[in-house]
N, C-alpha and C positions, 0 to 999 in steps of 0.2 A: 593105500597111501598116497597123499598129494602133496608136491612141492609146487607151488603158483610162483615161486620164482627160481628155477633150477638152475641156473646158472651154468656151472661146465658139467652140472651133472650126478655131483657126489651123494646125493641123497637118493637116485635113482638107481645107480650101482649098488647101492649100500640096499635097497628094497629089493633088488633082484637077488641080493646074495641072502637074505631074510625071508625068501621065498614069500614075499607079499605083491598083490598086484599094485603096480608103484606109476603114476604119473607125473612127467613133470610139465610146467610151462614156462615158455622163456621166449620173450619179444627181441631180446637183441640178438638180430640175424648172424652174427660172427658167431657168439657166445653159442648159439642155439645149436648151428653148426658144431663146433666144438663137443657139445654134449651130444649129438647124433652120432658123432664119429665115435667117441669112447662107447658108446652102447654097440657096436659092431664088434666087441670084444669075443662075442660068441665066434666070429671065424677063425677057422686052422691058424693056429701061430705060426706054425711052419710056413703055409702058402704064403700068409701075409708074407713074414720074413724073404722068402723067395722072391716075390712079386717087388718090394722096397727096393732091396737088395740091387734087383736086376734094372730098377728106374735108377740107381746111383751109378752102376756102371753104364747105362746109356748116356745121362748126364756127363760124366768123364770123358765122352768120346766128341762132346758137343761143346762150340765155342760161346762163350757166353756174351751178352749182350748188355750194354748198362745204359744206353739209350734210352729214351720215353719215360722212365720212372719219373714218379712223380719227386718234387723238390725234397721233402723228407728223406725218401729215401736215399739219394744224392747225399745226402748230410749226414746220414748213420749209418752208413757202411763204406769200408776203404774198397777202392775199385776192386781188386783181385776177389775179394769175399763176395761183392755183388756179381761178378762175373758167374761164379760157381754157382750162387745161389740161384740167378737165372738160369742155368742149365737145369739145372734139379726142376726150379718149376716147369720148363718147358718140357722137360724129358716128361714129369707126370703129366701133364695137357697132353702129351700127346696118346696115353694111355687112359687117361682120364674115361670113366663110364659110371661114374656116381654110385657104383658098387663099394662094399665094404672095404675090400682091400685098397681101392682107389679112395676113399675118404680116411682110413687109416691113414695112408701115404701121405693124404694132405695136413694131416694133423700132425705127422711126425715132422714133416717143412714147416709148420707154421710155430711149431714148438721151439725150434732151435734158433728164430731170426732175432731172438734179444740175445742169445750167445755170441753172438756171429756179429753184432754190432759196434760199433767205436762209442756210440752212444751211452749216456748213462742209462740204463733200462733194469727192471725188476718186474718180475713176472705180474700183469696186470695194470702194471702202473703207469704215471706218465712218462713220455720220452724228453729226455733232457739232450737234445743234437747237443748243445755248449759244454755240456761235463762228458768228458770223453774217459773209458776206461784204458787202464794200462794193456791190458790183454785182452785179446778175444779169440774164439775157437775157429777152426777151420770149419768151413760151410760142410765139405764132403766128410771129415773126422765128425763134428755133432748130431751130420743126419745118421751114420752109420751106427753109433754108437744109440742114439734115440731109437732108431727101429729095432736093435736089437733088444732095450729095454722096454719097449714096448711090448713084443714078443714073449720075452721072459714074464712081463705082468700077466698077458691074455692066458699063459700056460697057468700060472701060478693059480689064478684066480678061478679058471676051469676044474685044478686038483680039488680046491679048496670045500668048494661046494656045486651041487646043482644050483640052477638057479632059474627064477621067472622073467620073463622080458621084459622089462618097461618100456614105457612110451615116452615119449618127448612129443609135445604138441606147441609148435611156434607161434602162441597166443599169446595174446594179453593179459595179465592177472586181473584187469577188470574187466572183462568180458572175454569168457571160456567156452563157445558155442560147442564144442567138440563136447565137453563136459557132461554127463548126463544128472539129473536132479538127484541130490541126497547122495552120491555113489562114495564120499571118503568117510573114512573113519577114524582118519588121522591124519593132521595135517603139519608134515614140519621143514620151516624155511629158514631165510632171513633176507629180509625185503631190502631194498637200497636204504641207507640210511639216510636222514636229513643233513647230512653233512659238507654238501657242495663238490659231490665228488662226481665227476662228469664221467659216466660209465662207456658212453661213447668215444671221448680222447683215449682212453685206457686201452684200444685196440685199432687205433688208429695206425700205427705202424705196420700192423698185418693186413688191414686192409688197405693199406696204399701200398705196399710189396705186390698182392694179388690182384689190384687195379679196380677195386671195389668203390674206393674215395681217391680224389686226386689232391683234395687238397683241406683246407680242417671246415671248410664251409661245406663241403660236403655231406660232412656226419650229420647237420640237420633234418637233413631229408632221408640219408640211408640208414640213420641210427635212433636219432635223439627222438622223433617224432612218435616212435614207437615205445618209449622208455615212460615210468615213474617219473614225476617232477622233482628230480631230487636236487636240482644244480641250476645255479643262477642262468649258466647257459641256455638250460629248457625254456627259461621263463622270458626273455631277453623282449618277445612280441607283445608280452601282457602289462608292461607296463602302464600303470595310470588303472591297471582294472583288479586290483589286490580287494576294496571293499565290495566289489559284484562274487568275486570266488567267495570273500566270506560269507555272503549272503544265500549260500548252497546249502537247501534246508538239511542235507546227509549231513553238514558240518556245527547244527545247530546243539550238542550237547557239549560241544567245547568254543561255542562261537565266541562267547563272551572273553573266557579267559586268553583263547587265540589270539582276537583283535587287539586286545592290552599290549602282548607280544610283538605284534606284528608294528603294533603304530611306536614301540620303543625301537625295533629295529630299523623301521623307517627315520626315525631322528638320528639315530645313532650312525646311518650310512653317509651322512653329510659331513661327518667329523674323520672321513676315511677315502684316499685317494682313489680308489677301485667303485666306490659309491655301487657296490653288489647289491641286488633289490635283493637282500634275504627275507623281507618280507612278502613279497612275494611268492617265492621259493615254497616260504612256509607253509600259505594259503594255497598254493596249487600241491604242495607234497600231501596235505592230510585228505584234501579235496579227491587226490586219488588215492588212497589207502581207503578213505570211508567207502568208495566205489569196489575197491578189492572185498572189504569185508561183507558188503550187500550180494559178492559172486560166490564168496565162501561160504556163506549161509545158505544159497540156493543149492551147490554142490556136496554140501557136508551131510551126512548124516544125522538123524538126532541122536544125541548124547556123544559126537564126535570130540574128538582133544585135537587142540591147537598148538603147537609149539612155533612163536617168532624167536628167533634170535635176534635181538635190538640193539641198540645203544643210544643214548639220548645226545643233547647238542648243545650247543651255545655259539652262535653266531655272533661275531662283534661282543663277546663275551655277556649276552643274554641268553637267559636261561631257556630250553624249550622242551619240556616234560614229555620225551617222545613216548616211551613207554606208557605210560598213563593214560595219555589221550589217543593212542592206538589202541588202550585196551577199552575206553569208554566208547570208541565210534564201532571196535565189536559189537560191546552190549545193547549200542543202536541200532546194530543190524540183525540181532535177536538172538546172540549169543547168552549165555547164564551168567558167566561170572569168569574176572580174569585175575591173577597173581603176578606178579613179578620175582623173578629168582635172581640174584645179584651173582654173577661168575667174576667179575673181577673190576678193578677201580681202573678208569683212564682218566690221562691228563695231570697226572701227579706225581710224576720222575723228571721231566725236562724242563731244564731252565731258560728255554728259548722260546716256548710256547706264546702264542699269540694271546692268550689269556689265562686267567687261573683258577676258572671254572673247575671244580670236579665233576669229572662225569662218572659214568657207568655203563657197563655192557652184560645182557644177562639174557634170559628165558620169559618172554613172555607168556604165561598159560592161559589158554582161553577153552573154556568149557562150555558146551552146548549143547 
């Protein structure tokens, strides 16, 4: 089984539990590290707990330092919380050897940052420093609770089943040189949606805390250049190159229809203050997805089954039939057939939405 957009490793963990040879591919460096850490659950849960609690004990004896952190971190944490988080980070750094206990401890620390922040945050969502929370969690208490929970989860997973070790490749779904030809019998994944969500910005708080980026601009080199171009921030430098991207031979099956949609998007942007280049984003996104399908055709066996969890899109209220276009690109890459199984409706509840185009989400099944 293959997950070409492995994210934080859910499919990999389930593949292990089902005793299936499973490989995941993830190009976002921070998210890939999260997945690799989660795959370390085979380590002794008791030894991990002792290791992490020793880090906590060491941190409590240290003096926290708040100087030198990026401005985002200063805005998102009260001074006392940041001092405690700093001691946890430095205590971990002193013992960091890159081995499973260390990586699991890193994961525990990374996963409590939003609980301890005064800023409006949610898992994997953008950080809103101007929107403050009424209550935050003490970092030491949050860290202790997290490592106890993780240790318990590791123990329960070990008891439920034997497992096969999954692998995570920090590579690009558009080109996976480490995967052999005709290897995968089943592909299960959820690719980035064409809905202008910036997966790089979603991890800016954590990456800033660990010193991997200093500001929003650093995300371009650190993260965005590795990702499928599903956000207008990813295509800022491609202004004026939309038509060139549409001429890509891989887009031939959907070019005529997509060109009409891109023309509508380009005209509509003039009526909006942000003037977001959705037309360029759509051209880049489907060009990238076409390359994903070419690579999936190479790495999947004859008769393989593919399941993409996808949703359609309507930037500026102009409908983009994402599931159908992705299916047609799969056929062009050499797969046999596709069908869409709707799981739920989207954009039908809220009165404050930016447009009233009904959308859906579901499974795109591809056979080949």
